[in-house]
Structure formats: C-alpha cells, structure tokens
C-alpha positions in Angstrom: 4.4 -7.7 1.0 7.9 -9.2 0.8 11.4 -7.9 0.2 12.7 -11.3 -1.0 11.1 -13.9 -3.2 8.5 -16.1 -1.5 9.4 -19.6 -0.6 8.2 -21.6 -3.6 8.7 -25.0 -2.0 6.7 -24.3 1.2 4.4 -21.8 -0.5 5.2 -19.1 2.1 4.7 -15.4 1.4 5.9 -12.7 3.9 3.2 -10.1 4.3 3.9 -6.6 5.7 1.3 -5.4 8.2 0.1 -2.6 5.9 -1.5 -5.3 3.8 -4.2 -5.7 6.5 -5.5 -2.1 5.8 -5.8 -2.6 2.0 -9.2 -2.9 0.4 -10.0 -6.5 -0.5 -10.7 -6.3 -4.2 -10.6 -2.8 -5.5 -8.6 -3.8 -8.6 -8.0 -0.3 -9.9 -5.7 0.4 -7.0 -3.5 -1.4 -4.4 -5.6 -4.2 -2.9 -5.2 -7.5 -1.1 -6.0 -9.6 -4.2 -3.5 -7.8 -6.4 -0.8 -8.1 -3.7 -1.4 -11.8 -3.3 -1.3 -12.3 -7.1 1.9 -10.2 -7.3 3.6 -12.3 -4.7 2.4 -15.6 -6.1 3.9 -14.7 -9.5 7.3 -14.9 -7.8 7.0 -18.6 -7.1 9.5 -20.4 -9.3 7.0 -22.9 -10.7 4.5 -20.2 -11.7 6.1 -17.2 -13.4 9.4 -16.8 -11.4 8.8 -13.1 -11.9 11.1 -10.2 -10.9 10.4 -6.8 -9.5 12.0 -4.7 -12.3 9.5 -1.8 -11.9 6.5 -1.1 -9.6 3.6 0.9 -11.0 0.3 2.1 -9.4 -1.5 2.3 -12.8 -2.0 0.2 -15.8 -0.9 3.1 -17.9 2.5 3.1 -16.3 2.8 -0.6 -16.7 1.8 -0.3 -20.4 4.4 2.3 -21.0 7.0 0.1 -19.4 6.0 -2.9 -21.4 6.1 -0.9 -24.7 9.6 0.3 -23.9 11.0 -2.9 -22.3 9.0 -5.8 -23.6 11.6 -8.4 -22.7 11.7 -7.3 -19.1 8.0 -6.6 -18.7 7.0 -10.1 -19.6 8.7 -11.3 -16.3 7.8 -8.2 -14.2 5.5 -9.1 -11.3 3.3 -5.9 -11.6 2.9 -6.4 -15.3 1.8 -10.0 -14.8 -0.5 -9.0 -12.0 -2.1 -6.3 -14.1 -2.7 -8.7 -16.9 -4.4 -11.1 -14.5 -6.4 -8.6 -12.4 -7.6 -5.8 -14.6 -10.7 -7.3 -16.3 -13.0 -6.0 -13.6 -12.9 -2.9 -11.5 -13.8 -4.7 -8.2 -14.0 -8.2 -6.8 -16.4 -8.6 -3.9 
C-alpha cells in the first residue's frame, strides 16, 4: 500500500494499484481488509507501528514474535494478524 507512513493528521493512506485486485476479506491471505488494517496501524495515534518484517502466514509471524518479542509488538503485520485472524473470511 504505502512505502512511507500514512499521514496520521489527515488520515491519508497511499494505496498501490495492486490493492484493487486483492480479495475483499479472505483473511488467510493478502486481502483488502488486512491491507487497510496494516496501514492504519501506522497512524501515530493508534499503534505507530513499524514494518520490521512482512510475512504471508501467521506461522511466520508467530516465529518472528517468539524470537523478537520486543520488535513484534510494534510490527504492523503482527498487529494486523492479531486483529484479523479470528475468522477465515469476512463478507
């Protein structure tokens, strides 16, 4: 979606055109909902998250969190996974 942090003051997120071809709510893979959650975690008044590591699977994020807990707690994909993995699909 964005290469730089979103604009927290104006609530602006830069979205790459590939976003338009993502599934809407297939939470087990890359999808629009997870992309928006990921980008919103970067807002300074939400989580002020960083992009330390990207992972396509929850297993990869779990391994990262087990080995780097102090970094994972602020990693955007880890936060997104925590928020968006309770269901497999949102319709």
